[in-house]
C-alpha angles and dihedrals in degrees: 000000000000114000120194120205090229089065089067094056093082087078122080108191103057131175123184115206130189126191123283113275091023122213129210094273092053092048092047094048095050091044092054092046093051089049089055092053092048088056088054093052092256123130112217129182120223116209147155132198136204133100098288136060119223108289107166110107096227092051093047089051092046093050092048103037096045091041092234094156099202109174128215109221137179099200139015133200106231108270124206090249130019116189119193115205127196088006142053126250111255097027118134093247094053119080107234108239120176121248139167090230132014131204129184130209112178148133101213126100114281108265101183144340112332126215119248091256099065140130113184119167104181097182095059118103094226144009085236087070091051090054091045090056095043090052090047090052087056090053094254122139112213090210090071085082115040094198090056092048091048093049094049092046092050092044090055092044095053095044093051100046096258089320093303091120097049115126106144121085092227091061090048090050092055091046092051100036102046113102097207137177101260096194092054093048089049089051092050093046092052094047097056095115131037119214090255091050091050089054091048091051092046093048091048093051090052089064104049127148117210125189102205094190095054094031096229134124136207128203130181112206130196125249109305144132108296091240089067089064088063092050091051090047092052091051093045093051090061090067114108111251095025111104096161134018146177125212119189144169131202115239129183091256100038147305121304115200141180126207131198133182133180099183128078092228090070122051107201091213092053093046090050090051091049093051091049098042112138091353104069136308140300140174146119135133135339093266103021128044144138145181150179132250113207116230095221092053092047092053092044088055089059097254115137111238096232136105102263096043092049091049090053091047095052092045089050092050091050092049091047091051094055098036097050098045121093117197119214127186113200111234092030099055117088111200120215096230092195086077092053134075123216122246139171132205118264116237105274137161107245138168133239139182127199106232092220088067089063102045142357117280108270093035121125117234131180115222113210112230136168090255096046138284122319115209112219132179109227116239136157088262102053118103126183113216124208107204131207095278094039097263114147132218138159124247135178121253092243092055091045091055092049095049107031142037125210120251132204091215119113110259115244116194112228099201132085099235122044114242126240140192127208125230100222094201095063102015090240121155111223123198113227100202098073087059098040122118130187127255137167126230112237101184098240115187089334128212141279112236142173133185115255120237095184141025117290129189113202126194101201130211087257099053124026094177105053125046133216114229122226119193131199108289094029119106131249107217134195121187111242091219094048117026091186089067103085127164146148127264117198111241099243092048093047094052091046099048108029135067133179112286117251115188 
């Protein structure tokens, strides 16, 4: 998936939409995209939905001073093309407007099926960076328009905690290259909270709940712009003994919440999804996330829509999350194989790529997986497997040779969207399929596996910093030829690709 802005110019009636309650990154991204279309002689409208207009002082100033012109709307006649920026069409925080065609430009984790016209770079610190690179790829210098450069710089700054969370070179490039209006950025930075919002934050922090055993905190805030929840979360996370937290407020239509985490054992995006499961939606980044619980679904679930009942529900969800999750570190975990059955892979046509074909040995690449990105150091012995449903995982050459045999057949990718890896040194997205070759699984020594009855977080041999999540019904697997290699296999994939081992 590699969308070029020029591909969108075949449409005439274009509307750009950011998420409800837009933040600086969303405003900057849509602003830059509309600027691009104006350069191409196309008039595009920039809008957002939801029940509230922009209220935060810094965003009001940004919208006005940079002449962004983002409109708050309640309805929209279906345009020929609707492009969502800094969000994904169909998410709970994006008002669903009709359109003949939909495109997505975003930097969050993929939350569902994407339209064909999509560019999602989940490792980037901001959507502003995505737009900066897409404009650059079209030969456009953002510094030709100082307001654009200022907006993109400020969007990146706010989405990366004043640049403290920057890790990708592309984000650093935007930070260093943008020729921005310093006085405006200073004005925006020092207008982040109104006096009323400061009082709301202070009052909320006076009524915190901290679970010292599980190291999490909960705060209920009063009615405020949803961005204030994030500010309160950031402040709360700095408290000693609080490694993750949730801050929420009760709105007429549902519960808006913000989640933060500062430990690798808790992905903020996963915790947000767990809290919102069956009642709304949640997601975001590893350390910052949020979501929304719909009032009608809460009531339908038998939960009274009042302060005390909601407090009990959120506390219960947080306790359940921590109490039902087992953490496993490959290499340290010793499986009791008497609880496992032995299986081997059925004979399947699969794909593989030698990592050295993608980058020089010694380079760091990020392999895109369903559970996140796995950072791998390229060596002569690293292979990247493409499984039957298109899922990707790394494997050593020795294990490849024991479990697969090469095939001369042309490789045919089974998935809908072609996979990529990212070269961390240059921030370049590399398509796997041009390098993919065919192989056939031959079973080898097989695996030991058992069905999971609870949630398991596994830090694999390949990535000690980010875990894979196993849910009830999935399978915990241990390689028979290397019991230190432990991982999760999603239930559908396991049943499709494995059979009982017969010596």
